[in-house]
C-alpha positions as CSV (number, residue, x, y, z in Angstrom):
1,M,-4.7,-2.3,-13.5
2,H,-6.0,0.7,-11.7
3,Q,-3.9,3.6,-10.6
4,I,-3.5,4.0,-6.9
5,S,-2.4,7.2,-5.1
6,L,-1.2,6.9,-1.6
7,R,-0.1,9.4,1.0
8,M,2.1,8.1,3.8
9,P,4.8,9.2,6.1
10,V,8.3,9.0,4.7
11,S,9.3,6.6,7.5
12,L,6.5,4.2,6.4
13,F,7.6,4.4,2.8
14,R,11.2,3.6,3.8
15,E,10.0,0.6,5.8
16,L,8.0,-0.7,2.8
17,A,11.0,-0.1,0.6
18,R,13.2,-2.1,3.0
19,Q,10.7,-5.0,3.0
20,A,10.4,-4.9,-0.7
21,A,14.2,-5.0,-1.1
22,E,14.4,-8.1,1.2
23,R,12.0,-9.9,-1.1
24,G,13.6,-8.7,-4.3
25,L,10.5,-6.8,-5.5
26,P,10.0,-3.3,-6.8
27,V,8.4,-1.1,-4.1
28,A,5.2,-0.5,-6.1
29,A,4.7,-4.3,-6.6
30,Y,5.2,-5.0,-3.0
31,V,2.8,-2.2,-1.9
32,R,0.2,-3.5,-4.3
33,S,0.5,-7.0,-3.0
34,Q,0.2,-5.8,0.6
35,L,-3.0,-3.8,-0.3
36,A,-4.5,-6.7,-2.2
37,H,-3.9,-8.9,0.9
38,S,-5.4,-6.4,3.3
39,I,-8.5,-5.3,1.3
40,K,-11.2,-7.9,1.2
41,S,-13.1,-6.7,-1.9
42,P,-11.1,-4.3,-4.0
43,V,-14.1,-2.5,-5.6
44,N,-15.0,1.0,-4.5
45,I,-13.4,0.8,-1.1
46,H,-12.1,3.7,1.0
47,K,-10.2,2.5,4.0
48,T,-8.1,4.5,6.4
49,N,-5.6,3.0,8.8
50,K,-5.4,5.6,11.7
51,E,-2.2,4.0,13.2
52,T,-0.2,4.6,10.0
53,N,-2.2,7.5,8.6
54,V,-2.3,5.7,5.3
55,S,-5.4,6.2,3.2
56,T,-6.1,3.9,0.3
57,E,-8.8,4.2,-2.3
58,V,-9.4,1.7,-5.1
59,V,-12.0,2.6,-7.7
């Protein structure tokens, strides 16, 4: 598995942590599943979501 570094507002992290807890998942596993769901082809993609100011890069 590739290492993923994310920068996000604390409020977004708290919301993701809350959602992960509701599903009984570790935060990292939940975030990975959300990224995998939202990225069509996970090879050399750089995608920025301006609404949440989250930048993801999978290499």
